[in-house]
C-alpha positions in Angstrom: 0.0 -0.1 0.0 1.2 3.5 -0.7 0.7 6.5 1.6 1.2 10.2 0.7 3.5 11.8 3.2 6.8 13.6 3.3 8.3 13.9 0.0 4.9 13.9 -1.6 3.1 16.6 -3.5 0.2 17.2 -5.9 1.7 19.1 -8.8 -1.0 21.4 -10.3 1.0 23.0 -13.2 3.3 26.0 -13.4 6.8 26.3 -12.5 8.5 27.5 -9.4 11.7 28.4 -11.2 12.0 32.1 -11.6 14.5 32.5 -14.4 13.5 33.7 -17.9 12.1 30.8 -19.9 14.7 31.2 -22.9 17.5 30.8 -20.3 15.8 27.7 -18.8 15.3 26.1 -22.2 19.0 26.6 -23.1 20.0 25.1 -19.8 17.6 22.2 -20.3 19.0 21.3 -23.7 22.5 21.1 -22.3 21.4 19.3 -19.1 19.4 16.7 -21.1 22.8 15.6 -22.8 24.1 15.0 -19.2 21.3 12.6 -18.3 23.0 9.2 -18.2 19.7 7.3 -17.8 16.0 8.2 -17.8 13.5 5.2 -17.6 10.0 4.7 -16.5 9.1 1.5 -14.9 5.5 0.3 -14.3 3.5 -2.8 -13.3 0.7 -3.7 -15.6 -1.3 -7.0 -15.1 1.5 -8.4 -12.9 4.4 -7.7 -15.5 7.0 -5.0 -15.1 7.8 -2.8 -18.0 10.7 -0.5 -18.3 11.2 1.9 -21.2 13.2 5.1 -21.7 11.5 8.3 -20.9 11.4 10.8 -23.8 13.8 13.8 -23.7 11.0 16.4 -23.7 9.9 14.8 -20.2 13.1 15.7 -18.7 12.7 19.4 -18.3 11.3 19.3 -14.6 9.6 17.1 -12.0 6.3 18.5 -13.2 7.0 17.3 -16.9 8.1 14.0 -15.7 5.0 13.6 -13.5 3.0 14.6 -16.6 4.6 11.9 -18.6 4.2 9.2 -15.9 0.6 9.7 -15.7 0.4 8.3 -19.4 1.3 4.7 -18.2 -1.0 2.1 -16.8 0.2 1.2 -13.5 -1.0 -0.8 -10.4 1.5 0.6 -8.1 2.3 3.9 -9.7 4.7 4.6 -12.5 8.2 5.2 -11.3 10.8 7.4 -13.0 14.5 6.5 -12.4 17.0 9.1 -13.5 20.8 9.3 -13.3 22.5 12.6 -14.1 26.2 13.1 -14.9 27.2 10.1 -13.1 26.7 12.2 -9.9 23.2 12.2 -8.6 19.8 10.4 -9.1 16.1 11.4 -9.0 13.2 9.0 -8.5 9.8 10.3 -9.3 6.7 8.2 -8.5 3.2 9.0 -9.6 0.1 7.2 -7.9 -3.2 9.0 -8.9 -2.9 12.7 -8.2 0.1 12.4 -5.9 3.8 12.7 -6.8 6.6 11.5 -4.6 10.1 12.2 -5.2 13.5 11.5 -3.9 16.7 13.5 -5.0 20.0 11.9 -3.9 21.8 15.2 -3.6 19.8 18.3 -2.7 23.1 20.4 -3.3 22.6 19.5 -7.1 19.8 22.2 -7.1 22.3 24.9 -7.2 23.8 23.7 -10.7 21.0 21.7 -12.3 17.6 22.8 -13.5 16.0 19.4 -12.9 17.4 19.0 -9.3 16.1 22.6 -8.6 12.7 21.7 -9.7 12.7 18.7 -7.3 13.8 20.9 -4.5 11.2 23.4 -5.4 8.4 20.8 -5.5 9.6 19.8 -1.9 9.4 23.2 -0.8 13.1 23.3 0.3 15.5 26.2 -0.2 18.3 25.9 -2.7 21.6 26.0 -0.9 25.0 25.8 -2.4 26.4 23.2 0.0 29.3 20.8 -0.5 27.5 18.0 1.6 25.7 15.5 -0.4 22.4 15.1 1.5 19.2 13.4 0.0 16.0 15.3 -0.1 12.5 13.9 -0.4 10.9 10.6 0.4 13.1 7.8 1.4 10.1 5.6 1.7 9.3 6.0 -2.0 9.8 2.5 -3.0 9.3 0.9 0.5 6.2 -1.1 -0.8 8.2 -2.3 -3.7 10.9 -4.0 -1.5 13.4 -1.3 -0.5 13.0 -0.1 3.2 13.9 3.5 3.8 16.8 2.6 6.1 18.3 0.5 3.2 17.6 3.2 0.6 19.4 5.7 2.9 22.3 3.4 3.4 22.7 2.9 -0.4 22.6 6.8 -0.9 25.3 7.2 1.9 27.7 4.9 -0.2 29.7 7.3 -2.2 31.6 4.5 -3.9 28.3 3.6 -5.9 27.3 5.3 -9.1 23.6 6.4 -9.4 22.9 3.6 -12.0 24.1 1.1 -9.4 21.9 2.2 -6.8 18.9 2.6 -9.2 19.7 -1.2 -10.3 19.5 -2.3 -6.6 16.1 -0.6 -6.2 14.8 -2.2 -9.4 16.1 -5.6 -8.4 14.3 -5.5 -5.0 11.2 -4.3 -6.8 11.2 -7.2 -9.2 12.4 -5.6 -12.4 16.2 -5.7 -12.0 17.0 -7.5 -15.3 14.7 -5.2 -17.4 16.3 -2.2 -15.7 19.9 -3.4 -16.2 19.1 -4.1 -19.8 17.7 -0.7 -20.3 20.6 0.9 -18.4 23.2 -1.3 -20.3 24.4 -2.8 -17.1 23.5 -6.4 -18.2 26.4 -8.8 -18.6 26.2 -9.7 -22.2 
């Protein structure tokens, strides 16, 4: 069962980012090139499906949530993103609620997508060198990854974001499909 709580929001539209739209668009184009991985996973009739998210959905948490609502999902569609081999973002949509987890809140000072996550969580953007997660550590608890274990994974700075996401996917039951999409499979 899924409960809305900390790290949950209902996104109604509009952007909280106060930069001129042309500037944001130029940043978005550059930033999309730095996205290492962006997939959606969803459970439909007891089968997991994993596919790439379209580039146009990677502009903000709001645009990702809008894209996730297009997928049938018994447990909510989940977006798994890795950016610049440095940080990850998980966005989960169940009905009107959006839950998210950003592995490094300080990424918001440099990345528009991370800033949109921090804005949706209602947190200030701080230029901090400490890598601290922001959002809902229980975002995938009902899929087999308890918050304490997810926190431990995020605290392991030797792991790449794709490796953390692969562990989450494995626990949820779609690890092989995720690894194929991420190019992590042993061929």
